[in-house]
FIZAKE-106106 format. One line per 4 residues: number of its first residue (from 1); their letters; for each residue x, y, z of N, C-alpha, C. Coordinates in steps of 0.001 Angstrom, whole numbers, always signed. Last residue first. Layout:
N
NUM> a> X,Y,Z,X,Y,Z,X,Y,Z  ...
END
This chain:
335
335> rsrp> +5285,+56323,-59354,+4788,+57476,-60129,+4657,+57118,-61578  +4302,+54101,-56837,+5058,+54313,-58072,+4449,+55461,-58846  +4298,+54877,-53419,+3509,+54682,-54626,+4373,+54976,-55849  +6789,+53296,-51356,+6126,+54468,-51937,+5347,+54122,-53186
331> gtsg> +5925,+50084,-49781,+6852,+51062,-50318,+6085,+52226,-50940  +5806,+46951,-48122,+5216,+48275,-48345,+6296,+49237,-48832  +7267,+44688,-47768,+6029,+44557,-48550,+5325,+45887,-48770  +9525,+44939,-46109,+9650,+45206,-47538,+8379,+45140,-48352
327> rvil> +8168,+46436,-43110,+9119,+45590,-43822,+9009,+45867,-45320  +7340,+47751,-40009,+7459,+48026,-41443,+8545,+47154,-42053  +5054,+47116,-37618,+6395,+46719,-38028,+6473,+46865,-39552  +3137,+48698,-35224,+3358,+48552,-36658,+4823,+48213,-36917
323> qtpl> +1745,+47182,-32402,+2886,+47910,-32957,+3004,+47637,-34448  -543,+47366,-29573,-103,+46826,-30864,+1027,+47693,-31398  -1350,+46574,-26102,-881,+47439,-27187,-533,+46670,-28453  -4447,+45372,-24643,-3011,+45256,-24876,-2588,+46098,-26086
319> riae> -6737,+46028,-22205,-6459,+46263,-23626,-4945,+46286,-23824  -8990,+44516,-19992,-7592,+44817,-20293,-7419,+44973,-21798  -11348,+45025,-17744,-11241,+44969,-19203,-9839,+45445,-19581  -12140,+43231,-14800,-11243,+44178,-15466,-11237,+43943,-16969
315> aavd> -14186,+42827,-12511,-14238,+42450,-13929,-13439,+43458,-14743  -12809,+41880,-9408,-13246,+42962,-10291,-13159,+42523,-11752  -14032,+39043,-7781,-12900,+39649,-8474,-13432,+40717,-9426  -15359,+38317,-4584,-15605,+38693,-5964,-14378,+39391,-6543
311> ansr> -13378,+35960,-2660,-14204,+37163,-2799,-14407,+37452,-4283  -11710,+33878,-2806,-12887,+33699,-1958,-13831,+34889,-2041  -10199,+32777,-5814,-10489,+33857,-4878,-11739,+33540,-4083  -9903,+30864,-7729,-9155,+30687,-6481,-9505,+31721,-5424
307> lqlv> -11394,+31650,-9903,-11651,+30339,-9307,-11015,+30195,-7925  -10291,+34114,-10574,-11699,+34023,-10167,-11971,+32726,-9419  -7746,+33270,-11334,-7899,+34137,-10162,-9337,+34102,-9660  -8335,+31888,-13673,-7814,+31131,-12521,-7961,+31953,-11244
303> laea> -9076,+34108,-15246,-10046,+33053,-14935,-9603,+32236,-13728  -6732,+35550,-15428,-7912,+36193,-14841,-8946,+35149,-14438  -5144,+33696,-16771,-4776,+34103,-15411,-5962,+34747,-14705  -6452,+33662,-19237,-6447,+32455,-18407,-6084,+32787,-16962
299> airg> -5882,+36254,-20127,-7277,+35848,-19919,-7361,+34611,-19035  -3100,+36108,-20329,-3706,+37036,-19369,-5157,+36671,-19091  -2745,+34120,-22359,-2154,+33978,-21026,-2874,+34839,-19999  -4092,+35118,-24616,-4506,+33874,-23988,-4001,+33743,-22565
295> ldqv> -2604,+37477,-25039,-4063,+37535,-24908,-4571,+36286,-24185  -36,+36491,-25414,-344,+37195,-24170,-1847,+37343,-23957  -218,+35508,-28002,-55,+34558,-26903,-381,+35206,-25564  -501,+38008,-29399,-1538,+36977,-29436,-1419,+36014,-28260
291> pqvv> -53,+41069,-29482,+543,+40049,-28595,-416,+38879,-28407  +132,+42114,-32918,-619,+42045,-31672,-48,+40914,-30816  +1565,+44200,-35316,+1771,+43047,-34429,+876,+43173,-33198  +822,+44907,-38453,+559,+45436,-37120,+574,+44240,-36167
287> tsld> +3373,+44536,-40995,+2193,+44084,-40251,+2049,+44844,-38938  +5021,+43693,-43973,+4711,+44749,-43008,+3411,+44373,-42306  +6761,+40757,-44629,+5461,+41411,-44628,+5396,+42506,-43571  +8766,+38896,-45266,+9032,+40335,-45378,+7737,+41140,-45442
283> lles> +8570,+36271,-44708,+7988,+36706,-45986,+8092,+38215,-46188  +9719,+36223,-42180,+10336,+35450,-43249,+9850,+35921,-44619  +7852,+37769,-40755,+9218,+38261,-40932,+9896,+37542,-42087  +5560,+36126,-40837,+5533,+37462,-41445,+6932,+38023,-41672
279> mdhg> +5374,+33711,-39593,+5960,+33718,-40925,+6080,+35117,-41523  +4054,+34189,-37182,+5433,+33695,-37132,+6135,+33795,-38484  +2174,+37264,-37353,+2302,+35825,-37587,+3777,+35424,-37598  +1194,+39746,-36732,+2509,+39375,-36241,+2692,+37878,-36306
275> digv> -1383,+41007,-37326,-1253,+39819,-36474,+136,+39689,-35862  -2244,+42393,-40410,-2367,+42513,-38950,-2186,+41121,-38357  -513,+43789,-43308,-1445,+42906,-42617,-1576,+43271,-41149  -46,+45435,-46435,+158,+45406,-44989,-899,+44519,-44364
271> lsid> +1502,+46115,-49502,+601,+45225,-48775,+960,+45242,-47296  +1809,+47755,-52676,+2131,+47639,-51249,+1064,+46832,-50537  +3134,+46944,-55847,+1940,+47139,-55019,+2322,+46909,-53554  +5688,+47044,-56830,+4569,+47277,-57739,+3262,+47536,-56991
267> vgpr> +6999,+46998,-54248,+7543,+47714,-55407,+6398,+48076,-56359  +5640,+45568,-52354,+6438,+46706,-51902,+7047,+47511,-53025  +5743,+42610,-54229,+5254,+43295,-53033,+6202,+44409,-52609  +5610,+42637,-57714,+6511,+42551,-56566,+5930,+43305,-55376
263> lghs> +3862,+40610,-60089,+3992,+41850,-59319,+4854,+41617,-58083  +3015,+38485,-61649,+4276,+39140,-61981,+4510,+40438,-61252  +869,+37155,-60736,+596,+38182,-61741,+1866,+38954,-62122  +1957,+35637,-58799,+1462,+34930,-59968,+1084,+35892,-61089
259> rmak> +2442,+37618,-56916,+3588,+37033,-57616,+3141,+36264,-58863  -158,+38118,-56050,+632,+39182,-56662,+1772,+38595,-57494  -865,+35669,-54909,-1591,+36157,-56091,-802,+37233,-56820  +929,+35644,-52761,+987,+34585,-53767,+298,+35030,-55051
255> magf> +21,+37839,-51288,+1376,+37841,-51865,+1502,+36806,-52977  -2460,+36874,-50465,-2407,+38012,-51380,-1034,+38107,-52048  -1668,+34918,-48676,-2350,+34521,-49900,-2323,+35625,-50939  -623,+36654,-46752,+246,+35653,-47386,-371,+35176,-48706
251> amed> -2910,+38065,-45991,-1831,+38777,-46691,-880,+37795,-47377  -4279,+36111,-44613,-4854,+36600,-45866,-3802,+37353,-46681  -2455,+35972,-42479,-2675,+34799,-43326,-3326,+35194,-44650  -2632,+38498,-41292,-1404,+38119,-41989,-1628,+36922,-42905
247> smaf> -5679,+40295,-41884,-4897,+39298,-41152,-3664,+38953,-41966  -6739,+42268,-43466,-7083,+42285,-42051,-6462,+41156,-41243  -4744,+44080,-45698,-5352,+42777,-45396,-5558,+42682,-43893  -4724,+46756,-47747,-4718,+46435,-46323,-5456,+45116,-46143
243> vatp> -2820,+47579,-50585,-3903,+46780,-50010,-3659,+46575,-48519  -2196,+49799,-53339,-1857,+49271,-52020,-3072,+48554,-51461  -3203,+50453,-55711,-1741,+50510,-55624,-1251,+49975,-54289  -5921,+48533,-57195,-5314,+49370,-56151,-3800,+49408,-56275
239> psqq> -6934,+48704,-60722,-6597,+48014,-59467,-5963,+48955,-58447  -9306,+49254,-62734,-8317,+50152,-62133,-7939,+49577,-60767  -10621,+46918,-63362,-10180,+47788,-64454,-9130,+48781,-63966  -9446,+44122,-61419,-10301,+45292,-61618,-9746,+46156,-62753
235> tlla> -7687,+42144,-60846,-8355,+42057,-62152,-9389,+43161,-62348  -6848,+42577,-58281,-5901,+42842,-59360,-6545,+42801,-60736  -9059,+41736,-56770,-8663,+43149,-56768,-7767,+43479,-57959  -9078,+38970,-57263,-10241,+39782,-57632,-9883,+41267,-57694
231> tmaq> -6617,+38319,-56149,-6835,+38095,-57577,-8010,+38928,-58069  -7183,+38839,-53472,-6227,+39689,-54178,-6361,+39525,-55690  -9037,+36758,-52991,-9430,+38151,-52831,-8483,+39079,-53593  -7501,+34448,-53393,-8664,+34707,-54248,-9079,+36171,-54191
227> egga> -5642,+34785,-51310,-5194,+34693,-52702,-6351,+35006,-53663  -7293,+34737,-49076,-6531,+35943,-49379,-6041,+35962,-50819  -8197,+32097,-49185,-9142,+33198,-49357,-8449,+34499,-49699  -5827,+30750,-48646,-6502,+30553,-49936,-7486,+31671,-50213
223> itfy> -5395,+31668,-46037,-4419,+31963,-47083,-5071,+31829,-48453  -8247,+33178,-44362,-7429,+32030,-44756,-6452,+32454,-45852  -10244,+35046,-43744,-9147,+34807,-42806,-8368,+33530,-43100  -11908,+35643,-45856,-12358,+34668,-44866,-11230,+34181,-43949
219> gyae> -11583,+37561,-47804,-10627,+36459,-47773,-10894,+35427,-46711  -13200,+39728,-50005,-13316,+38939,-48787,-12406,+37723,-48855  -12573,+43149,-51042,-12774,+41728,-51316,-12714,+40968,-50001  -12863,+46317,-52449,-13009,+45521,-51229,-13319,+44083,-51624
215> lmpd> -12940,+47987,-54596,-11620,+47600,-54100,-11705,+46899,-52738  -15437,+48782,-55113,-14888,+47788,-56037,-13522,+47292,-55582  -15902,+50824,-53328,-16422,+49491,-53003,-15919,+48404,-53935  -13455,+53029,-52443,-14060,+52462,-53638,-14569,+51060,-53307
211> ialg> -13476,+55749,-50438,-13407,+54285,-50395,-14169,+53745,-51596  -11553,+58712,-50925,-12794,+57973,-51089,-12522,+56470,-51008  -9738,+60710,-48630,-9732,+59720,-49703,-11053,+58949,-49736  -9080,+62463,-46581,-9891,+62952,-47683,-9948,+62003,-48867
207> aggm> -7872,+61415,-44425,-6975,+61873,-45499,-7749,+62415,-46699  -10005,+60636,-42912,-9139,+61685,-42387,-8191,+62249,-43424  -10995,+58528,-44475,-11758,+59766,-44350,-10903,+60916,-43860  -8933,+56649,-44054,-9249,+57119,-45398,-9999,+58444,-45350
203> aeef> -9098,+56311,-41256,-7852,+56778,-41882,-8118,+57330,-43273  -11756,+55415,-40962,-11311,+56641,-40298,-10047,+57200,-40946  -11775,+53009,-42433,-12632,+54118,-42830,-12144,+55437,-42236  -9945,+51506,-40874,-9690,+51769,-42298,-10493,+52969,-42767
199> gryr> -11400,+51386,-38494,-10105,+52068,-38519,-9695,+52415,-39937  -13559,+49858,-39397,-13781,+51226,-38905,-12494,+52016,-38916  -12203,+47483,-39866,-12770,+48215,-41007,-13086,+49653,-40611  -11647,+46775,-37275,-10528,+47067,-38175,-11010,+47822,-39407
195> dhea> -14238,+46284,-36324,-13476,+47409,-35777,-12294,+47769,-36682  -14849,+44011,-37852,-15722,+45191,-37914,-14962,+46416,-37442  -12868,+42287,-36987,-12808,+42784,-38362,-13727,+43979,-38567  -13661,+41954,-34238,-12335,+42444,-34613,-12321,+43004,-36031
191> tyra> -16306,+40905,-34263,-16025,+42228,-33711,-14705,+42781,-34215  -17010,+39354,-37462,-16748,+39318,-36035,-16341,+40719,-35582  -19503,+39687,-40032,-18205,+40007,-39436,-18179,+39783,-37931  -21713,+39379,-41572,-21163,+38164,-40970,-19868,+38433,-40210
187> dipa> -22397,+41742,-42738,-23393,+41144,-41852,-22897,+39879,-41175  -20161,+42320,-44401,-20343,+43059,-43153,-21350,+42410,-42209  -18402,+39383,-45602,-19339,+40499,-45759,-19758,+41060,-44409  -15128,+38764,-44101,-16408,+38325,-44629,-17285,+39543,-44876
183> gsiv> -12558,+39919,-43780,-12789,+38503,-43549,-14030,+38007,-44247  -11179,+42070,-46391,-11882,+41797,-45141,-12048,+40295,-44962  -8820,+43810,-47859,-9264,+42409,-47837,-9843,+42147,-46455  -8944,+46802,-49661,-9010,+46152,-48351,-9511,+44724,-48534
179> gire> -6972,+49239,-51499,-7937,+48159,-51373,-7899,+47556,-49990  -6539,+52539,-52295,-6173,+51505,-51315,-7307,+50491,-51230  -5394,+54936,-53973,-6306,+53826,-54295,-5891,+52625,-53440  -3289,+56306,-52704,-4643,+56845,-52650,-5694,+55793,-53005
175> hgln> -78,+56463,-51189,-1110,+55686,-51874,-2487,+56321,-51663  +1999,+57649,-49811,+1497,+58309,-51008,+401,+57569,-51742  +2701,+56694,-47412,+3591,+56341,-48512,+3114,+56917,-49846  +571,+57367,-45845,+1810,+58138,-45674,+2820,+57853,-46778
171> ilhq> -1192,+55326,-46593,-1470,+56710,-46998,-206,+57552,-46910  -16,+53174,-45296,-110,+53177,-46759,-359,+54577,-47288  -352,+54009,-42649,+994,+53720,-43155,+1004,+53749,-44687  -3085,+54064,-42420,-2364,+55330,-42429,-941,+55152,-42940
167> tair> -3672,+51341,-42296,-4095,+52122,-43459,-3316,+53423,-43557  -2518,+50730,-39802,-2144,+49967,-40993,-2470,+50770,-42254  -3831,+52459,-38111,-2398,+52680,-38337,-1893,+51883,-39536  -6516,+51477,-38303,-6187,+52857,-38668,-4699,+53014,-38973
163> gahv> -6428,+48889,-37360,-6833,+49129,-38740,-6449,+50516,-39219  -5636,+49498,-34708,-4800,+48649,-35560,-5138,+48860,-37032  -7792,+51025,-33784,-6468,+51635,-33893,-5571,+50823,-34823  -9721,+49012,-33798,-9917,+50235,-34590,-8576,+50906,-34834
159> ddit> -8704,+47193,-31971,-8729,+46825,-33385,-8994,+48016,-34286  -6931,+47154,-29356,-7737,+48202,-29980,-7719,+47950,-31486  -7323,+43842,-27964,-6500,+44929,-28483,-7453,+46000,-29010  -8375,+42355,-24801,-8524,+42687,-26216,-7351,+43548,-26669
155> vspv> -9839,+40506,-22333,-8543,+40949,-22833,-8686,+41167,-24340  -12106,+40682,-19500,-11803,+40517,-20925,-10406,+41032,-21234  -14626,+39837,-17115,-13207,+40083,-17412,-12900,+39807,-18879  -17735,+41443,-17273,-17052,+40166,-17503,-15582,+40473,-17798
151> epva> -19057,+43868,-17189,-19044,+43051,-15975,-18473,+41649,-16178  -19756,+44085,-20677,-19783,+44683,-19334,-19841,+43632,-18233  -17460,+42550,-22836,-18850,+42577,-22391,-18850,+43157,-20984  -15290,+42465,-25595,-15552,+42993,-24259,-17051,+43038,-24004
147> vgil> -13109,+40248,-27282,-14416,+40890,-27205,-14625,+41345,-25762  -10698,+38982,-27073,-11054,+39575,-28350,-12415,+40219,-28396  -11763,+36766,-24621,-10628,+37198,-25430,-11144,+37767,-26743  -13058,+36547,-21270,-13247,+36733,-22706,-11959,+37199,-23380
143> stpm> -14041,+34324,-18693,-13082,+35310,-19175,-13181,+35346,-20691  -16012,+33348,-15875,-15830,+33453,-17321,-14815,+34538,-17629  -17644,+31313,-13551,-16491,+32178,-13804,-16146,+32161,-15288  -21177,+31055,-14468,-19896,+30465,-14099,-18792,+31509,-14235
139> glal> -23735,+31699,-15303,-23246,+32282,-14057,-21935,+31702,-13581  -25053,+31054,-17587,-24762,+29958,-16668,-24253,+30471,-15328  -25107,+33283,-19195,-26277,+33042,-18347,-26065,+31889,-17368  -22835,+33012,-20737,-22813,+33979,-19639,-23965,+33746,-18672
135> vehl> -23822,+31105,-22578,-22703,+30774,-21690,-22685,+31712,-20488  -25799,+32569,-23857,-26165,+31334,-23162,-25072,+30922,-22180  -24276,+34572,-25009,-25213,+34931,-23947,-25689,+33699,-23177  -22895,+33077,-26929,-22157,+33773,-25874,-23092,+34104,-24711
131> qpdq> -24996,+32264,-28550,-24229,+31250,-27826,-23417,+31868,-26698  -25911,+34622,-29755,-26742,+33970,-28731,-25980,+32930,-27919  -23777,+37352,-30213,-23957,+35936,-30511,-24792,+35269,-29413  -23130,+39959,-29709,-24537,+39667,-29972,-24812,+38191,-30233
127> ppla> -20358,+39979,-29439,-21190,+40234,-28247,-22654,+39875,-28454  -18815,+37192,-31210,-19390,+38547,-31187,-20286,+38751,-29970  -16038,+35410,-29868,-17442,+35366,-30284,-18019,+36780,-30222  -13300,+35379,-29051,-13721,+36103,-30264,-15146,+35868,-30731
123> ivlv> -13291,+32786,-26858,-12425,+33503,-27794,-13243,+34059,-28951  -13866,+32299,-23443,-14477,+32430,-24767,-13582,+33289,-25652  -13661,+30068,-20863,-12905,+31107,-21545,-13397,+31147,-22995  -15178,+29108,-17826,-15250,+29171,-19280,-14411,+30336,-19791
119> gdvr> -15022,+26682,-15118,-15055,+28026,-15686,-14978,+27960,-17195  -15217,+24048,-14448,-15327,+25026,-13369,-15452,+26450,-13890  -17145,+21528,-16216,-16021,+22450,-16065,-16295,+23409,-14907  -19343,+19867,-16068,-18147,+19364,-16744,-16926,+20232,-16497
115> rrlr> -21692,+20880,-15062,-21041,+19819,-14294,-19790,+19259,-14963  -22490,+22192,-18208,-22922,+21969,-16832,-22248,+20726,-16249  -21837,+22232,-20881,-20857,+22709,-19905,-21223,+22346,-18471  -23758,+21657,-22686,-22719,+20639,-22495,-21717,+21027,-21413
111> papp> -25357,+23905,-22876,-25897,+22723,-22205,-24845,+21661,-21909  -23440,+25689,-24298,-23868,+25898,-22918,-24436,+24645,-22254  -22860,+25292,-27033,-22002,+24687,-26014,-22571,+24728,-24613  -25182,+24244,-29545,-24756,+25265,-28586,-23949,+24637,-27457
107> lrhq> -23824,+22227,-32165,-24791,+22383,-31104,-24300,+23443,-30120  -22161,+24256,-34704,-22388,+23024,-33957,-23528,+23252,-32959  -22667,+25850,-37819,-22635,+25937,-36367,-22913,+24576,-35742  -20470,+25821,-40617,-21727,+25415,-40016,-21601,+25447,-38496
103> gept> -18076,+26317,-41847,-18823,+27457,-41371,-20168,+27109,-40758  -16528,+24217,-42472,-17399,+24690,-43546,-18254,+25865,-43102  -15278,+23577,-40084,-14479,+24237,-41122,-15324,+24771,-42271  -17916,+24484,-37711,-17134,+23516,-38454,-16274,+24244,-39469
99> svsm> -18139,+26121,-34519,-18420,+26052,-35950,-17500,+25018,-36584  -17397,+26121,-31917,-18818,+26367,-32179,-19129,+26419,-33666  -15358,+23873,-30126,-15497,+24737,-31296,-16978,+24886,-31613  -13856,+23439,-27083,-15144,+23375,-27775,-15151,+24369,-28930
95> llld> -11716,+21686,-24964,-11822,+22562,-26124,-13146,+22336,-26836  -10770,+21791,-21757,-11781,+21160,-22595,-12069,+22105,-23751  -7892,+21349,-19898,-8552,+22204,-20890,-9518,+21363,-21716  -7141,+21155,-16381,-7289,+20587,-17710,-8070,+21538,-18602
91> mgas> -4715,+22478,-14086,-6074,+22373,-14594,-6066,+21816,-16014  -2405,+23305,-12783,-2868,+21939,-12609,-4286,+21719,-13094  -1347,+25720,-13324,-2372,+25698,-12279,-2904,+24295,-12023  +275,+25167,-15454,+911,+25558,-14190,-68,+25489,-13030
87> qlvs> -1754,+24681,-17331,-830,+23610,-16965,-157,+23916,-15636  -2933,+27179,-17574,-3708,+26084,-16989,-2809,+24935,-16559  -832,+28613,-18818,-1327,+29003,-17495,-2062,+27838,-16823  -488,+27304,-21230,+673,+27495,-20359,+249,+27854,-18939
83> evgs> -3026,+27471,-22411,-2557,+26183,-21902,-1368,+26342,-20960  -3116,+30170,-23248,-4056,+29657,-22257,-3510,+28392,-21595  -1093,+30184,-25195,-986,+31043,-24016,-1902,+30597,-22897  -2178,+28391,-27008,-888,+28072,-26392,-654,+28928,-25156
79> lvtg> -4480,+29737,-27815,-4610,+28527,-26992,-3294,+28136,-26329  -3359,+31723,-29434,-4066,+32091,-28205,-4145,+30894,-27259  -2487,+30047,-31488,-1499,+30764,-30677,-2111,+31259,-29378  -4898,+29121,-32543,-3936,+28169,-32016,-2912,+28828,-31116
75> ffwr> -5999,+31543,-33403,-6661,+30790,-32340,-5726,+29759,-31723  -4128,+32341,-35408,-4468,+33205,-34282,-5024,+32389,-33125  -4103,+30143,-37282,-2928,+30512,-36487,-3291,+31328,-35259  -6795,+27732,-37284,-6174,+28979,-37735,-5114,+29465,-36743
71> aiyp> -8003,+25501,-36106,-6824,+25305,-36956,-6126,+26603,-37344  -10268,+26390,-34678,-9149,+25756,-33974,-7881,+25790,-34820  -12926,+28795,-34178,-12007,+28036,-35023,-10903,+27449,-34162  -14475,+29874,-32165,-15108,+29607,-33461,-14234,+28763,-34379
67> tiva> -14307,+28419,-28875,-13679,+29166,-29963,-14403,+28885,-31274  -14036,+28010,-25474,-14989,+28028,-26587,-14442,+28943,-27670  -12711,+26007,-23124,-12338,+27084,-24030,-13244,+26978,-25253  -13340,+25105,-19805,-13781,+25019,-21198,-13285,+26240,-21962
63> isgt> -11301,+23542,-17418,-11767,+24811,-17969,-12205,+24568,-19414  -11307,+21395,-14526,-11253,+21623,-15971,-11821,+22986,-16336  -11789,+20573,-11981,-10392,+20799,-12351,-10214,+21061,-13828  -14287,+20242,-10913,-13855,+19284,-11936,-12379,+19406,-12269
59> rgsa> -15218,+20381,-7421,-14787,+20968,-8679,-14287,+19893,-9640  -15634,+19510,-4888,-16802,+19719,-5729,-16468,+20344,-7062  -13549,+18870,-3270,-13822,+20292,-3461,-15091,+20550,-4249  -13485,+16100,-3363,-13651,+16777,-2079,-14058,+18229,-2253
55> lrsa> -13065,+15614,-6064,-14273,+15118,-5435,-14544,+15860,-4134  -10560,+16752,-6397,-11697,+17329,-7111,-13014,+16882,-6489  -9032,+15071,-4788,-9087,+16504,-4506,-10298,+17141,-5157  -9337,+12653,-6083,-9852,+12801,-4725,-9996,+14266,-4358
51> spsi> -8084,+13235,-8484,-9497,+12865,-8489,-10108,+13020,-7101  -5437,+13832,-7658,-6268,+14846,-8314,-7753,+14503,-8265  -4096,+12998,-4548,-4794,+12453,-5724,-5644,+13536,-6364  -1012,+14337,-3498,-2464,+14310,-3358,-3115,+13847,-4656
47> vydl> +1746,+12399,-2861,+1165,+13345,-3808,-340,+13225,-3707  +4450,+11755,-714,+3008,+11700,-908,+2574,+12778,-1891  +6989,+11255,+312,+6756,+11074,-1124,+5262,+10921,-1421  +7612,+11961,+2820,+6923,+10671,+2670,+6637,+10340,+1206
43> daai> +8684,+14460,+2320,+9546,+13430,+2899,+8937,+12041,+2717  +6402,+15773,+1398,+7540,+15563,+490,+8453,+14469,+1005  +4874,+15783,+3709,+4355,+15116,+2511,+5478,+14820,+1532  +6522,+17363,+5344,+6281,+15966,+5702,+5778,+15183,+4494
39> rqir> +6358,+19811,+3961,+7656,+19166,+4147,+7487,+17684,+4469  +3621,+20379,+4104,+4242,+20212,+2791,+5581,+19495,+2903  +3384,+20637,+6874,+2656,+19569,+6173,+3276,+19312,+4803  +4956,+22911,+7328,+5312,+21641,+7969,+4637,+20467,+7250
35> erta> +3580,+24860,+5853,+4953,+24525,+5483,+5364,+23182,+6075  +1160,+24900,+7274,+1171,+24547,+5856,+2573,+24101,+5431  +2027,+25806,+9759,+1434,+24479,+9627,+1461,+24001,+8180  +2896,+28384,+9062,+3837,+27424,+9660,+3316,+25995,+9515
31> advn> +543,+29630,+8033,+1723,+29429,+7184,+2672,+28376,+7736  -2632,+28068,+8781,-1577,+29059,+9021,-296,+28650,+8305  -5403,+27745,+6815,-4272,+26977,+7336,-3134,+27974,+7547  -7374,+29154,+5483,-7659,+28624,+6827,-6618,+27622,+7310
27> plgr> -7384,+28323,+1887,-7164,+29163,+3077,-7454,+28411,+4370  -5545,+25902,-152,-6764,+26558,+310,-6496,+27370,+1573  -3580,+24349,-1339,-3424,+25796,-1340,-4649,+26552,-897  -3638,+21672,-1118,-4359,+22228,-2264,-4312,+23752,-2294
23> lars> -2303,+21173,+1223,-1659,+20729,-17,-2365,+21255,-1257  -4087,+22244,+3137,-2712,+22748,+3031,-2093,+22397,+1690  -6412,+20731,+2823,-6437,+22181,+2570,-5032,+22719,+2345  -5413,+18166,+3529,-5995,+18403,+2207,-5991,+19890,+1869
19> vtat> -4648,+18594,+6169,-3653,+18201,+5171,-4162,+18515,+3772  -7151,+19125,+7277,-6124,+20172,+7289,-5031,+19865,+6281  -8385,+16658,+6895,-8949,+17836,+6234,-7923,+18959,+6177  -6961,+14994,+8570,-6799,+14807,+7123,-7354,+16012,+6356
15> svga> -5533,+16928,+11304,-6587,+16144,+10661,-6302,+15983,+9168  -2191,+16448,+12644,-3351,+17268,+12282,-4401,+16359,+11639  +376,+15402,+12951,-440,+15655,+14131,-1628,+16555,+13861  +1963,+14607,+10936,+1942,+16048,+11211,+1140,+16381,+12455
11> adav> +1528,+11896,+10865,+2896,+12377,+11058,+2927,+13847,+11437  -1245,+11851,+10381,-713,+11291,+11631,+688,+11812,+11911  -1296,+13025,+7796,-1978,+13677,+8914,-1445,+13174,+10247  +100,+11128,+6308,+644,+12489,+6415,+30,+13195,+7614
7> dkit> -1653,+8990,+6584,-271,+8859,+7048,+364,+10226,+7246  -3912,+9991,+5343,-3966,+9755,+6787,-2564,+9598,+7366  -3187,+10007,+2691,-3325,+11306,+3336,-3389,+11150,+4854  -782,+7292,+2327,-2099,+7911,+2204,-2105,+9268,+2898
3> igm> +1613,+5493,+455,+1374,+6480,+1502,+25,+7153,+1245  +463,+2280,-759,+1221,+3512,-803,+882,+4412,+363  +836,-1191,+0,+0,+0,+0,+876,+1248,+0
END
């Protein structure tokens, strides 16, 4: 038989409940007693059973992460930040996608969450999405990424600002016919792309430049979509001299289309993206870098704090900074 919690309690001269609280980091154990119990447990090579701990606490030890996509770079990188925190906290991650690769919606996640997880982390669902409201109505500890809702902890960037500085960079280079590759038509946009388009509009309007609807195409946040969108822009009777792509992956596809038309990024046509994708430096893409992994890390830390606190935690809305990185894909307008 292995060492049990009763063995640790007998050696420490305390109850098994005190041992359990001390080893799980719960309150109501003074520091000296906690340290003595931890030392005795280590000497006896005792490790508290996760299943027993969860049963005693009434918790599952799991967090649900709800996301519209899994395979795309942004969401995968966010998840890496989330997982780093949950792993350190000894918690498991239950991943739930609310749409299929074909864009079809799965069953609503809320009914599947009851009694399965202790908290929920939601990535980039629009504030008006009924699935988001169903999750919030559960009253569980919740943290949001990429969207802000009153009285719920959230971590975002200023997407309006990101869209504005990306477009302004092209304007400062002398470009006037500026195209935009959005994710989807306006009635299907997520909050981030809606805000990035607002930033595009603000920069264009501030410079007195007209937005040509013929210079807007949809890339659906994929490389293949970006290639198709850029092809559509380049085959216009009067194509743009510069393009703002709302994600780096769409910009990568746009680069492929440009090269297939014999055009050089930054020389024949300028191109800027948003994200700070791992491949953006290799492909010499100018981009507005957002701290994607930090979005996941900070949101997960906020959720763990809610779970561990005995008092209500303030619902802080955190906004992280972005930075324009200029590379070879953008250059002055050719005269």
